[in-house]
C-alpha positions in Angstrom: 10.0 -6.0 -10.0 7.6 -3.5 -11.5 4.7 -2.0 -9.6 1.5 -0.3 -10.5 0.5 3.2 -9.3 -3.0 4.1 -8.3 -3.2 6.0 -11.6 -2.5 2.8 -13.5 -5.3 1.1 -11.7 -7.8 3.9 -11.9 -10.4 1.8 -13.8 -11.1 -0.4 -10.8 -14.1 0.8 -8.8 -13.6 -1.8 -6.1 -9.9 -0.8 -5.7 -10.8 2.9 -5.2 -13.3 1.9 -2.5 -10.7 -0.4 -0.9 -8.0 2.3 -0.8 -10.5 4.7 0.7 -11.4 2.2 3.4 -7.7 1.4 4.0 -6.7 5.1 4.5 -9.7 5.6 6.8 -8.2 2.9 9.1 -5.2 5.1 9.7 -7.4 8.1 10.6 -10.0 6.2 12.7 -8.4 3.0 13.9 -10.8 0.5 15.4 -9.9 -1.0 18.8 -6.9 -3.2 18.5 -5.5 -1.4 15.4 -4.2 1.7 16.9 -1.1 2.9 15.0 -1.6 0.4 12.2 -2.0 1.4 8.6 -1.0 4.9 9.5 -0.6 7.8 7.0 2.8 7.8 5.3 3.3 4.1 5.4 3.9 2.1 2.2 1.5 -0.6 1.1 1.8 -3.4 -1.4 -1.7 -4.1 -2.8 -2.9 -7.1 -4.9 -6.2 -7.8 -6.4 -7.4 -11.3 -7.4 -10.8 -12.2 -8.9 -12.8 -15.4 -8.4 -13.4 -17.7 -11.4 -16.3 -19.2 -13.3 -15.7 -22.8 -14.4 -17.2 -22.9 -17.9 -15.9 -26.4 -18.7 -13.6 -28.9 -17.1 -14.5 -28.7 -13.4 -13.5 -31.8 -11.4 -11.2 -32.8 -14.3 -8.0 -31.0 -13.1 -6.8 -33.7 -10.7 -7.0 -36.4 -13.4 -4.9 -34.4 -15.9 -7.7 -32.9 -18.0 -8.1 -29.7 -20.0 -10.0 -27.1 -18.2 -11.6 -23.9 -19.5 -12.0 -21.1 -16.9 -13.0 -17.5 -16.9 -12.5 -14.7 -14.3 -15.4 -12.9 -12.7 -15.7 -9.2 -11.7 -15.9 -10.0 -8.0 -12.5 -10.0 -6.3 -10.4 -10.2 -3.2 -8.2 -7.1 -2.5 -5.4 -7.2 0.0 -2.9 -4.6 1.3 0.3 -5.6 3.1 2.1 -2.8 5.1 5.6 -3.6 6.2 6.6 -3.5 9.9 10.1 -2.9 11.5 9.6 -5.9 13.9 8.6 -9.5 13.2 5.0 -9.2 14.3 2.1 -10.0 11.9 -1.5 -8.8 12.0 -4.3 -9.9 9.7 -7.5 -7.7 9.6 -10.6 -8.7 7.8 -13.6 -6.8 9.2 -16.2 -8.6 7.1 -15.7 -12.0 9.0 -17.0 -10.5 12.3 -20.5 -10.9 10.9 -19.9 -14.6 10.5 -18.9 -14.9 14.2 -15.1 -15.1 13.5 -12.3 -13.0 15.0 -11.6 -10.1 12.6 -8.1 -9.5 14.0 -5.5 -12.2 14.2 -2.0 -11.4 15.6 1.2 -13.5 16.0 4.9 -13.3 15.3 6.9 -14.9 12.6 8.9 -16.5 15.3 5.8 -18.3 16.5 6.0 -20.3 13.2 9.5 -21.5 14.0 11.1 -24.1 16.2 14.9 -24.3 16.5 15.1 -21.9 13.5 13.0 -24.1 11.2 9.3 -23.9 10.3 7.0 -25.9 12.7 5.0 -28.8 11.2 1.9 -27.9 9.2 -0.2 -29.6 11.9 0.8 -26.8 14.3 -0.2 -24.1 11.8 -3.6 -25.8 11.2 -4.2 -26.0 15.0 -3.3 -22.3 15.4 -5.8 -21.3 12.8 -8.5 -23.5 14.3 -7.8 -22.2 17.8 -9.9 -23.2 20.8 -13.1 -22.0 19.2 -12.4 -22.1 15.4 -13.1 -18.4 15.2 -10.0 -17.6 13.3 -10.2 -20.4 10.7 -10.8 -17.9 8.0 -7.1 -16.9 8.0 -5.8 -20.5 7.2 -5.2 -19.7 3.6 -3.4 -16.4 4.4 -1.2 -17.8 7.1 -0.6 -20.8 4.8 0.8 -18.3 2.2 3.2 -16.8 4.8 4.2 -20.3 6.0 5.0 -21.4 2.4 7.2 -18.3 1.9 9.0 -18.8 5.2 9.5 -22.5 4.4 10.9 -21.9 0.9 12.4 -18.4 1.1 13.7 -18.2 4.7 16.3 -15.6 4.0 13.7 -13.2 2.5 11.1 -13.5 5.3 12.8 -11.3 7.9 10.2 -8.8 9.0 6.5 -8.7 9.8 3.6 -6.8 8.3 0.0 -5.7 8.8 -2.5 -7.1 6.3 -5.9 -5.7 5.5 -8.3 -7.6 3.2 -11.7 -7.1 1.6 -13.6 -9.4 -0.7 -16.9 -9.2 -2.6 -16.7 -12.8 -3.8 -19.6 -14.7 -2.3 -18.5 -17.6 -0.1 -19.4 -21.2 -0.9 -20.8 -20.4 -4.4 -18.3 -22.6 -6.3 -16.5 -19.6 -7.9 -13.2 -20.2 -6.1 -13.3 -17.7 -3.3 -10.6 -19.9 -1.6 -8.2 -19.6 -4.5 -8.6 -15.8 -4.7 -7.9 -15.6 -0.9 -4.8 -17.7 -1.4 -3.4 -16.0 -4.5 -4.1 -12.3 -3.7 -2.3 -12.3 -0.3 0.5 -14.5 -1.6 1.2 -12.0 -4.4 1.2 -9.0 -2.0 3.4 -10.8 0.7 5.9 -11.9 -2.0 6.2 -8.4 -3.3 6.9 -7.2 0.2 9.8 -9.7 0.5 11.1 -9.1 -3.1 10.0 -12.6 -4.3 8.7 -13.0 -7.8 5.4 -14.7 -7.6 3.4 -15.2 -10.8 2.1 -17.6 -13.4 2.3 -21.4 -13.0 4.6 -21.2 -10.0 2.2 -18.9 -8.0 -0.7 -21.3 -8.9 1.3 -24.3 -7.7 2.5 -22.6 -4.5 -1.1 -21.7 -3.5 -2.4 -25.2 -4.5 0.1 -26.6 -2.0 -1.2 -24.1 0.6 -4.8 -25.3 0.2 -4.0 -29.0 0.4 -1.4 -28.8 3.2 -3.1 -26.2 5.4 -6.8 -26.9 5.0 -6.9 -30.5 4.0 -8.9 -29.7 0.8 -7.9 -32.1 -2.0 -8.0 -29.5 -4.7 -6.6 -29.6 -8.2 -4.7 -26.6 -9.6 -7.3 -25.2 -12.1 -8.8 -22.6 -9.6 -5.4 -21.1 -8.6 -4.2 -21.0 -12.3 -7.4 -19.4 -13.5 -7.5 -16.6 -11.0 -3.7 -16.0 -11.4 -3.4 -16.0 -15.2 -6.9 -15.2 -16.4 -7.8 -12.1 -18.4 -10.8 -9.9 -18.7 -13.4 -11.2 -21.2 -11.1 -14.1 -22.1 -10.6 -17.7 -21.0 -7.4 -19.5 -19.9 -7.4 -23.1 -21.1 -5.1 -25.2 -19.1 -4.0 -28.8 -19.4 -3.5 -30.1 -15.8 -0.4 -32.3 -16.4 0.3 -30.9 -14.0 -0.1 -27.2 -15.1 0.3 -26.3 -18.7 -1.6 -23.1 -19.6 -2.4 -22.3 -23.2 -2.8 -18.9 -24.8 -6.0 -17.1 -23.7 -8.9 -17.2 -26.1 -11.9 -14.9 -26.4 -15.5 -16.1 -26.6 -17.0 -15.9 -30.1 -18.2 -12.3 -30.5 -21.9 -13.3 -30.6 -21.9 -15.3 -27.4 -21.9 -14.5 -23.6 -21.4 -16.3 -20.4 -23.3 -15.8 -17.0 -23.3 -17.6 -13.7 -26.2 -18.1 -11.3 -25.5 -19.3 -7.8 -28.0 -21.8 -6.5 -27.9 -20.7 -2.9 -26.8 -24.2 -1.9 -23.4 -24.0 -0.2 -20.5 -25.8 -1.9 -17.3 -26.9 -0.3 -14.2 -28.5 -1.9 -13.6 -30.0 1.5 -17.0 -31.6 1.5 -17.5 -35.4 1.5 -19.2 -35.4 -2.0 -16.2 -33.9 -3.7 -13.8 -36.0 -1.8 -15.7 -39.2 -2.6 -15.9 -38.3 -6.3 -12.2 -37.7 -6.4 -11.3 -40.8 -4.5 -13.6 -42.8 -6.8 -11.7 -41.7 -9.8 -8.4 -42.8 -8.3 -10.0 -46.1 -7.3 -10.9 -46.5 -11.0 -7.3 -45.7 -11.9 -6.1 -48.4 -9.6 -8.4 -51.0 -11.3 -7.0 -49.8 -14.7 -3.5 -50.3 -13.5 -4.4 -53.8 -12.4 -5.9 -54.7 -15.8 -2.8 -53.5 -17.6 -0.3 -54.9 -15.0 1.1 -51.4 -14.3 2.9 -50.6 -11.1 2.1 -47.1 -9.8 4.7 -45.2 -7.7 4.7 -42.0 -5.7 6.3 -39.1 -7.4 7.3 -36.4 -4.9 9.5 -34.3 -7.2 6.8 -31.7 -7.7 5.3 -29.3 -5.2 2.3 -31.6 -4.9 3.0 -35.3 -4.7 1.1 -37.8 -6.9 1.1 -41.4 -8.1 2.4 -42.1 -11.6 2.7 -45.1 -13.9 4.6 -46.0 -17.1 1.7 -45.7 -19.5 -0.6 -42.8 -18.5 1.8 -41.0 -16.0 -1.1 -41.0 -13.5 -3.5 -39.0 -15.7 -6.8 -40.7 -16.6 -7.4 -37.9 -19.1 -4.8 -39.5 -21.4 -7.2 -42.3 -22.2 -9.5 -41.9 -25.2 -13.2 -42.4 -24.7 -13.5 -45.0 -27.4 -10.6 -47.1 -25.9 -12.1 -46.7 -22.4 -15.5 -47.9 -23.6 -14.0 -50.8 -25.6 -11.5 -52.1 -23.1 -12.2 -50.9 -19.6 -15.8 -49.7 -19.0 -17.4 -53.1 -18.5 -14.6 -54.2 -16.1 -15.1 -51.4 -13.5 -17.6 -51.7 -10.7 -20.5 -49.1 -10.9 -20.3 -48.6 -7.2 -18.0 -50.0 -4.5 -18.0 -49.7 -0.8 -14.8 -48.4 0.7 -14.2 -51.4 2.9 -14.4 -53.7 -0.1 -11.9 -51.6 -2.1 -9.5 -51.5 0.8 -9.6 -55.3 1.2 -8.0 -55.6 -2.3 -6.2 -52.3 -2.5 -4.6 -51.2 0.7 -2.6 -48.6 -1.2 -4.9 -45.7 -2.4 -3.3 -44.0 -5.4 -4.2 -40.5 -4.3 -2.2 -38.9 -1.5 -4.8 -36.3 -0.9 -8.1 -38.2 -0.3 -9.2 -41.0 2.0 -11.1 -44.2 1.2 -13.6 -44.5 4.0 -14.8 -48.0 4.8 -18.5 -47.0 5.1 -18.9 -44.9 1.9 -20.2 -46.2 -1.4 -18.0 -44.8 -4.2 -19.2 -44.2 -7.8 -16.1 -45.8 -9.4 -17.4 -46.2 -12.9 -19.1 -42.8 -13.2 -16.1 -40.9 -11.7 -13.6 -42.7 -13.9 -15.7 -42.3 -17.1 -16.1 -38.6 -16.3 -12.4 -38.1 -16.0 -11.9 -39.7 -19.5 -14.8 -38.1 -21.3 -14.7 -34.6 -19.8 -11.2 -34.0 -21.1 -12.4 -34.7 -24.6 -15.5 -32.6 -24.2 -13.4 -29.7 -23.1 -10.9 -30.2 -25.9 -13.7 -30.1 -28.5 -15.3 -27.1 -26.7 -11.9 -25.3 -26.9 -11.4 -26.0 -30.6 -14.9 -24.8 -31.5 -14.3 -21.5 -29.7 -10.8 -21.0 -30.9 -12.0 -21.5 -34.5 -15.0 -19.2 -34.3 -13.6 -16.0 -32.7 -15.5 -13.8 -35.1 -18.8 -15.4 -34.2 -20.2 -18.9 -33.8 -22.7 -20.1 -36.4 -25.8 -22.0 -35.4 -24.2 -25.5 -35.6 -21.1 -24.4 -33.6 -23.2 -22.6 -31.0 -25.5 -25.6 -30.5 -22.5 -28.0 -30.2 -21.1 -25.8 -27.4 -24.3 -25.9 -25.5 -24.7 -29.6 -25.9 -21.2 -30.2 -24.5 -22.1 -28.2 -21.5 -25.3 -30.2 -20.9 -23.3 -33.5 -21.3 -20.8 -32.2 -18.8 -23.6 -31.5 -16.3 -24.8 -35.1 -16.6 -21.3 -36.2 -16.0 -21.4 -34.6 -12.5 -24.5 -36.7 -11.8 -22.5 -39.9 -12.6 -19.9 -38.7 -10.1 -22.4 -38.2 -7.3 -22.0 -34.4 -7.5 -25.4 -33.3 -8.6 -27.9 -31.3 -6.5 -31.6 -30.7 -6.8 -31.0 -27.0 -6.9 -28.5 -26.9 -9.7 -30.5 -29.5 -11.7 -33.5 -27.1 -11.5 -31.4 -24.3 -12.9 -30.3 -26.4 -15.8 -33.9 -27.4 -16.5 -34.9 -23.8 -16.6 -32.0 -23.1 -19.0 -33.3 -25.7 -21.4 -36.7 -24.1 -21.3 -35.2 -20.8 -22.5 -33.6 -22.3 -25.6 -36.0 -20.4 -27.9 -34.7 -17.2 -26.3 -31.0 -17.8 -27.0 -29.8 -19.8 -24.0 -27.6 -22.5 -25.5 -26.3 -24.5 -22.5 -25.8 -24.8 -18.8 -23.8 -26.9 -16.3 -22.9 -27.1 -12.7 -19.4 -25.8 -11.9 -16.3 -26.4 -9.8 -16.6 -29.1 -7.2 -20.3 -29.5 -7.6 -22.8 -30.6 -5.0 -24.4 -27.1 -5.0 -22.7 -23.8 -5.9 -23.0 -22.1 -9.2 -24.4 -23.0 -12.6 -22.7 -21.5 -15.7 -24.8 -20.5 -18.7 -23.9 -19.9 -22.3 -26.1 -17.9 -24.6 -26.2 -15.5 -27.5 -25.2 -11.9 -26.7 -28.2 -9.6 -26.8 -31.1 -8.2 -24.8 -33.4 -11.3 -25.4 -31.0 -13.7 -23.8 -30.1 -11.3 -21.1 -33.8 -11.1 -20.2 -34.0 -14.9 -20.4 -31.1 -15.3 -17.9 -32.8 -12.9 -15.5 -36.1 -14.8 -15.9 -34.3 -18.0 -15.0 -33.0 -16.4 -11.8 -36.5 -15.1 -10.9 -38.2 -18.5 -11.7 -35.6 -20.3 -9.6 -36.2 -17.9 -6.7 -39.9 -18.6 -6.9 -39.7 -22.4 -7.3 -36.9 -23.0 -4.8 -37.4 -20.4 -2.2 -33.6 -19.7 -2.4 -32.0 -16.4 -3.3 -29.8 -16.7 -6.4 -26.8 -14.5 -7.1 -26.1 -13.5 -10.7 -22.5 -13.4 -11.9 -22.2 -11.1 -14.9 -18.9 -9.7 -16.2 -15.2 -10.4 -15.7 -12.0 -8.7 -14.6 -8.2 -9.3 -15.0 -6.5 -12.1 -13.1 -3.9 -11.4 -10.4 -0.9 -11.4 -12.8 -2.6 -9.0 -15.2 -3.4 -6.6 -12.3 0.1 -7.0 -10.8 1.1 -5.3 -7.5 0.2 -1.7 -6.7 2.7 0.2 -4.5 0.9 3.0 -2.7 1.6 5.5 -0.1 -1.1 5.7 2.7 
């Protein structure tokens, strides 16, 4: 296993700041950290950025193509080995949110009769009596996964220090970064190779099993395998990355956070996902297909003989011709459960009192895959620069994707306002905009021409949004290497 040195990573300003803070801990230890992170110890350091969902959000769990970019904001984590089996997590920033910044336990606390305890115990430990250590669920989930799957390697404990400048709840995958970065550093400590698709799937399992969030794999893959100033297209069947592609030279991407908090564990996201699988059940009924549970992969899912469980394999024209008119626009959970006691998604619930947008969510799953495929082909064929027709088509695909979120019940007044402001700036080089990730708030992605005029237009959108909404937007501008490209830094404190 190869490691970086600090000289290899000298270009990262956030890393230099992190290492300074880490070494200061050894000199001036806060209460509860005496003797930890001391001078002379070895540290395994990983860095993982967040991601901006340019196209394909909410399409990963139905097997679609997604098109993601990394952002410059990142999680950085250092793991310092211990001689005993004790583990300490330290994240000073969470104290401002009312959480416990120090969490301590032993690897043996995770075991019963020599085997890992049930995931329910791990969740309960993270929630605690007050829920004040729930921030560490992803990180403890990483350790639990390694202990469960590599028991012979996980023999000693460690002290972990973490910093993040990824804003929480903005729809830029802070959760995936908090999963992938620590997993990579812990795996390096234990001599376990953790990279690429495997690392993405491991951490997807962590999010589903330990936090109950029914996420797809696009976030974990994007922050793991993404590159600086390039995009990582991925066909989520279940996780097939394609070669990175650069944006046409005359185009740029930005993100503006709406200030409305987004959560993949929220009811809007869960309802949209469940609605898509309700539609899938109706399609199986129409074709007389029997779906069965496939537990051969890391994440279990239902499959069938024709589409293998992936709605993205349907063409939009066939869907419109054969199925669209036969799906209910909206269906109450109790009515669906009366005819379909088996829900074809192991990771969401169908709640009796919720109205589900079955038609919109199913249609989105079919059409978004084709929108992203066309988006990808246009970009891949215009690397030197997009002409007016290609640029306009890319923007229109983004606007159509945004409307697809509305059909799924994932719109928000705040993100709709940002998209309307983008349309107003079309004369100044803004080509397209769409809500990102799980929707229902969070960040809007913008595509426009590279240059001062469009840069000024983007900043004007943010200022106009602040004035009209009363909310404080956050501008995402720039990218950085994914966790694999950064690698693992081995440093002496």
